[in-house]
C-alpha positions as CSV (number, residue, x, y, z in Angstrom):
1,M,22.7,-18.1,9.7
2,R,21.9,-19.9,12.9
3,V,20.8,-18.3,16.2
4,K,20.5,-20.6,19.2
5,L,18.9,-19.8,22.5
6,D,20.7,-21.2,25.5
7,I,17.7,-22.0,27.8
8,N,20.1,-22.9,30.6
9,K,21.6,-19.4,30.6
10,A,18.1,-17.9,30.6
11,A,17.2,-20.0,33.6
12,A,20.5,-19.3,35.4
13,L,20.0,-15.6,35.0
14,G,16.5,-15.9,36.3
15,W,17.6,-17.8,39.4
16,L,20.4,-15.3,40.2
17,L,18.1,-12.3,39.8
18,S,15.3,-13.9,41.9
19,V,17.1,-13.1,45.1
20,Y,17.4,-9.3,44.4
21,D,15.0,-6.4,44.7
22,F,15.3,-4.0,41.7
23,P,14.6,-0.3,41.8
24,I,11.6,0.6,39.7
25,N,11.9,3.2,37.0
26,Y,8.8,5.4,37.1
27,Y,10.3,7.7,34.4
28,C,10.0,10.7,36.7
29,N,13.6,12.1,36.5
30,E,12.9,15.8,35.9
31,L,16.1,16.1,33.7
32,F,14.5,13.9,31.1
33,Y,10.7,13.6,31.7
34,P,7.9,16.0,32.4
35,V,6.5,16.4,35.9
36,S,2.8,15.4,36.4
37,S,1.7,19.1,36.9
38,Y,1.7,19.5,33.1
39,D,-1.4,18.8,31.0
40,D,-1.8,15.1,30.5
41,E,-2.2,15.4,26.7
42,N,1.1,17.3,26.5
43,I,2.9,14.7,28.6
44,L,1.5,11.9,26.4
45,N,2.5,13.6,23.2
46,Y,6.0,14.2,24.6
47,F,6.5,10.5,25.4
48,L,5.0,9.4,22.1
49,F,7.3,11.6,19.9
50,M,10.4,11.2,22.0
51,V,10.2,7.4,22.0
52,L,9.5,7.6,18.2
53,M,12.6,9.7,17.6
54,D,14.9,7.8,20.0
55,Y,16.9,5.9,17.4
56,N,20.5,6.0,16.1
57,F,22.0,8.3,18.6
58,P,25.5,6.9,18.9
59,D,27.4,8.0,22.1
60,S,30.6,8.4,20.1
61,H,29.2,10.7,17.5
62,F,26.3,12.6,19.2
63,Y,27.4,14.3,22.4
64,G,27.7,17.7,24.0
65,Y,27.5,19.9,27.1
66,I,24.4,21.5,28.6
67,D,25.1,23.8,31.6
68,D,28.6,22.3,31.7
69,V,27.2,18.7,32.1
70,Y,28.3,16.1,29.6
71,Y,25.6,14.0,27.9
72,S,25.8,11.7,24.9
73,G,23.6,9.5,22.8
74,S,20.0,8.9,23.8
75,L,20.4,10.7,27.2
76,L,21.4,13.9,25.3
77,F,18.4,13.7,23.1
78,W,16.0,13.2,26.0
79,R,17.7,16.1,27.9
80,L,17.3,18.4,24.9
81,G,13.7,17.3,24.5
82,K,12.9,18.0,28.1
83,I,14.4,21.5,27.9
84,R,12.2,22.2,24.8
85,F,9.2,20.8,26.6
86,D,9.7,23.0,29.6
87,D,10.1,26.0,27.3
88,N,7.1,25.2,25.2
89,P,5.0,22.1,25.9
90,E,2.8,22.9,22.8
91,F,5.9,22.1,20.6
92,F,4.9,18.5,21.1
93,S,1.2,18.9,20.3
94,L,-0.2,16.9,17.4
95,D,-1.0,20.0,15.4
96,S,2.5,21.4,15.9
97,I,4.3,18.1,15.0
98,A,2.0,17.6,12.0
99,S,3.3,20.7,10.4
100,L,6.9,20.6,11.9
101,K,9.6,22.1,9.8
102,V,13.2,20.8,9.7
103,D,14.5,24.2,11.0
104,E,12.1,24.0,13.9
105,F,13.3,20.5,14.8
106,R,16.9,21.5,14.4
107,S,16.4,24.4,16.9
108,M,15.9,21.7,19.6
109,F,19.6,20.8,19.1
110,S,20.9,24.4,19.5
111,I,21.0,24.4,23.3
112,G,24.5,24.2,24.8
113,R,27.4,22.8,22.8
114,I,26.1,19.9,20.8
115,Y,28.2,17.9,18.3
116,G,27.1,15.4,15.6
117,V,23.7,16.9,14.7
118,D,24.5,16.8,11.0
119,L,24.7,13.0,11.2
120,L,21.1,12.6,12.4
121,N,19.2,12.9,9.1
122,L,16.8,15.5,10.5
123,N,14.8,15.5,7.2
124,L,13.8,11.8,7.6
125,R,13.0,12.3,11.3
126,V,10.7,15.2,10.6
127,Q,9.1,13.2,7.8
128,I,8.3,10.4,10.2
129,L,7.1,12.7,13.0
130,R,4.7,14.5,10.7
131,E,3.4,11.2,9.2
132,V,2.6,9.8,12.7
133,A,1.1,13.0,14.0
134,N,-1.2,13.4,10.9
135,K,-2.3,9.7,11.1
136,I,-3.3,10.2,14.8
137,L,-5.1,13.4,13.9
138,K,-7.0,11.6,11.2
139,D,-7.6,8.2,12.7
140,Y,-8.1,9.1,16.4
141,N,-10.0,12.4,16.2
142,G,-6.9,14.5,17.1
143,S,-5.9,12.8,20.3
144,F,-3.4,10.2,21.3
145,Y,-5.6,9.6,24.4
146,N,-8.2,8.3,22.0
147,L,-5.8,5.6,20.7
148,I,-5.1,4.5,24.3
149,D,-8.8,4.5,25.1
150,A,-9.6,2.5,21.9
151,S,-7.1,-0.3,23.0
152,S,-9.5,-1.0,26.0
153,N,-6.5,-1.7,28.3
154,Y,-5.0,-4.4,26.2
155,L,-1.6,-4.7,24.6
156,Y,-2.9,-7.3,22.2
157,C,-6.6,-7.9,21.4
158,N,-7.4,-9.3,17.9
159,G,-5.6,-6.4,16.2
160,S,-7.1,-3.6,18.4
161,G,-4.7,-3.6,21.4
162,F,-2.2,-0.8,22.1
163,I,0.8,-2.5,20.6
164,E,-1.2,-3.6,17.5
165,R,-2.5,-0.1,16.9
166,L,0.9,1.5,17.3
167,S,2.3,-1.0,14.7
168,K,0.3,0.8,12.0
169,F,2.6,3.8,12.4
170,R,6.0,4.1,10.7
171,G,8.7,3.9,13.3
172,F,6.6,1.7,15.6
173,N,6.3,-1.1,13.0
174,D,9.3,-2.9,14.3
175,P,8.5,-6.7,14.2
176,V,10.1,-7.1,17.6
177,E,8.0,-4.1,18.9
178,Y,10.8,-2.4,20.8
179,K,9.4,1.1,20.8
180,S,5.8,0.1,21.2
181,L,6.7,-2.0,24.3
182,L,8.9,0.7,25.7
183,L,6.2,3.3,25.3
184,A,3.6,1.0,26.8
185,K,5.9,0.5,29.8
186,I,6.5,4.3,30.3
187,L,2.8,5.1,30.1
188,F,1.9,2.2,32.4
189,R,4.4,3.4,35.0
190,R,3.3,7.0,34.7
191,G,-0.3,5.9,35.2
192,F,-1.6,6.8,31.7
193,L,-2.2,3.2,30.6
194,S,-3.9,0.3,32.4
195,L,-3.4,-3.3,31.3
196,N,-5.6,-6.3,31.5
197,D,-3.0,-8.5,29.8
198,I,0.2,-7.3,31.5
199,D,1.4,-10.9,31.3
200,N,1.7,-10.3,27.6
201,F,4.3,-7.6,28.1
202,H,7.8,-8.6,26.8
203,V,11.2,-7.0,27.5
204,P,11.8,-4.3,24.9
205,V,14.9,-5.5,23.1
206,E,17.3,-3.0,21.5
207,S,21.0,-2.8,20.9
208,K,22.1,-2.6,24.5
209,I,20.3,-5.8,25.4
210,L,21.3,-7.4,22.2
211,V,25.0,-6.8,23.0
212,F,24.5,-8.0,26.6
213,S,22.8,-11.2,25.4
214,L,25.6,-12.1,23.1
215,R,28.3,-11.3,25.7
216,F,26.4,-13.2,28.4
217,G,25.7,-16.2,26.2
218,L,21.9,-16.0,26.2
219,I,22.1,-16.7,22.5
220,Y,24.8,-18.4,20.3
221,L,25.6,-17.6,16.7
222,D,27.2,-19.9,14.2
223,D,30.7,-19.0,13.3
224,E,29.9,-17.3,10.0
225,F,27.1,-15.2,11.5
226,M,29.3,-14.3,14.5
227,D,32.1,-13.2,12.2
228,R,29.7,-10.9,10.4
229,F,28.3,-9.5,13.6
230,L,31.8,-8.8,14.9
231,S,32.5,-6.9,11.6
232,G,29.8,-4.5,12.7
233,L,27.2,-4.9,9.9
234,I,24.1,-7.0,9.8
235,T,20.8,-6.9,7.9
236,L,17.4,-6.0,9.2
237,S,16.2,-9.6,8.9
238,E,19.2,-10.8,10.9
239,D,18.6,-8.1,13.5
240,Y,15.0,-9.4,13.8
241,A,16.2,-13.0,14.2
242,L,18.6,-12.0,17.0
243,R,16.2,-9.8,18.9
244,I,13.1,-12.1,18.7
245,R,15.1,-15.0,20.0
246,I,16.5,-12.8,22.8
247,R,13.0,-11.7,23.7
248,E,11.9,-15.3,23.9
249,G,14.8,-16.1,26.2
250,L,14.0,-13.1,28.5
251,D,10.4,-14.2,28.7
252,F,11.7,-17.4,30.3
253,T,14.1,-15.5,32.5
254,S,11.2,-13.5,33.8
255,K,9.2,-16.6,34.7
256,I,12.2,-18.2,36.5
257,S,13.0,-15.0,38.4
258,K,9.4,-14.4,39.3
259,K,10.1,-10.8,38.2
260,D,7.6,-9.4,35.6
261,S,9.1,-8.4,32.3
262,M,8.9,-4.7,33.1
263,L,10.9,-5.2,36.3
264,L,13.4,-7.3,34.4
265,H,13.8,-4.6,31.8
266,D,14.5,-2.1,34.6
267,F,17.4,-4.3,35.7
268,L,18.7,-4.8,32.2
269,D,18.5,-1.2,31.3
270,M,20.4,-0.2,34.4
271,F,22.9,-3.0,34.1
272,T,23.7,-2.2,30.4
273,S,24.0,1.5,31.2
274,H,26.4,1.2,34.1
275,C,28.2,-2.2,33.9
276,C,27.9,-4.0,30.5
277,K,28.2,-0.9,28.4
278,F,29.0,-0.7,24.7
279,S,32.4,0.7,25.4
280,H,34.5,0.1,28.6
281,P,32.5,-2.8,30.0
282,K,33.3,-3.1,33.6
283,C,34.5,-6.8,33.4
284,V,37.4,-5.6,31.3
285,Y,37.9,-2.0,32.6
286,K,38.1,-0.9,36.2
287,C,34.7,-0.6,37.9
288,D,33.7,2.8,39.1
289,E,33.2,2.6,42.9
290,K,30.6,5.3,42.7
291,C,28.5,3.2,40.3
292,S,24.8,3.4,41.2
293,L,24.5,-0.4,40.9
294,S,26.4,-0.8,44.2
295,L,23.4,0.8,46.0
296,F,21.3,-2.2,45.1
297,F,23.7,-5.1,44.6
298,K,26.6,-6.4,46.5
299,C,29.0,-6.7,43.6
300,D,32.2,-5.7,45.3
301,S,33.3,-3.7,42.3
302,N,33.0,-6.8,40.1
303,C,30.4,-7.7,37.5
304,L,27.3,-9.1,39.2
305,L,27.1,-11.8,36.5
306,R,30.7,-12.7,36.3
307,G,30.1,-16.3,37.4
308,L,27.5,-16.9,34.6
309,C,28.7,-14.7,31.7
310,R,30.1,-16.6,28.8
311,F,32.7,-14.0,27.7
312,C,33.2,-12.1,31.0
313,G,36.6,-10.4,31.1
314,T,37.7,-11.6,27.7
315,D,38.8,-9.7,24.6
316,L,35.6,-10.8,22.8
317,V,33.5,-8.6,25.2
318,N,35.1,-5.5,23.6
319,R,34.6,-6.9,20.1
320,I,30.9,-7.5,20.6
321,H,29.5,-4.0,20.2
322,K,26.4,-2.3,18.6
323,P,26.1,-3.4,15.0
324,A,25.4,-1.0,12.2
325,I,22.0,-1.7,10.6
326,P,21.4,0.3,7.4
327,D,18.1,2.1,7.2
328,S,16.9,1.0,10.6
329,I,14.7,3.5,12.4
330,Y,13.8,1.2,15.3
331,Y,16.5,1.9,17.8
C-alpha cells in the first residue's frame, strides 16, 4: 500500500482558491440547527450528540420526505434531529441521553416518510450515546460546558485541549479527528468556543473530501491499492493512511491560499455537496444552472477546478466513490 501526496496539486488548489471569497458557514440554518434563543446548554448538547451520531447515513439507502421535501443521508438526519429538538430540547440533555432507550431514539425517525432506518444499527448508536453522556456526567460534573472550560481555549495542550479531551470518548477517538474538529468548528462559529491556537485547526476529512481528493489528484495510490479502493472496500488502517495524508495536503493548501482551514473546509463542504458529489459529479453530468455555487464563483456551468483536476470528466470520476469501511463509526 502506498499513498503519495502531490504537493504541486495542493499548491495549485491553494493558488486558485486564493482569489475567491468564500461564504462562511455559521451553522445557523434553522432547518438543521437550533436558534440562539434556546438555552446554551441545550444547544451544546444538541451539537455534541448530533455530530457524534452523524456517521454511515448513505444517501442511497437512508432517505425520505418531510413536509413533502426530499432529504437523504446526513441532511435527513440533521433535519430529523432539529425537529425533535424543537419539540423537546431536553431530549438532548445529558441525563436524557444517558438513559436513552432504543425505542425513544427510533421515534426520532418516525416523522414523515423515512426509509432505511432498519439499516442504521440503532442499538449500537444508543450504546455509544449513553456511554458518552455518562462519561461527561461523571468526568465533567454533569455539563459539556465544563469540558469546554477545562480545555482553556486550546485544541491541543499537553493532553488537556478540546480535541484531546474529546478523543477519550468512543466515536470521537478517530485518529484523524474528523468529528472532534468538526464539532470544534461548529462551536467556534456559534460562539461557544474560543481558541488560542486556531492555527492548529485542520480541515475535518471524511468521505466526501476523501473522494474529492482522489478525483482531484491531491493524493495518488499505487495500482494495487487503487484497485481495492475502486472495489469499494478498504480497512480502517488504510482509511487512516488516506485521510491523514489528505489532511496534511490541505494544511499546505490553506497556507498557500491564505485561507484558514475552517474557511477552506467551508469551500470543500460546499463544493463536494453541489459539484463533486458522490453520485452524478457535475464534470460528468450536466450542471444545474440553479446551483448555489454560481452565486459565489464564475464557473459558467463547468467545474471550477476542471483545469487542475486529474480525472475531471473521465469515467474514473464515477468509479471513485465512498468506500465501505467495516465497523467504522467515524463518518
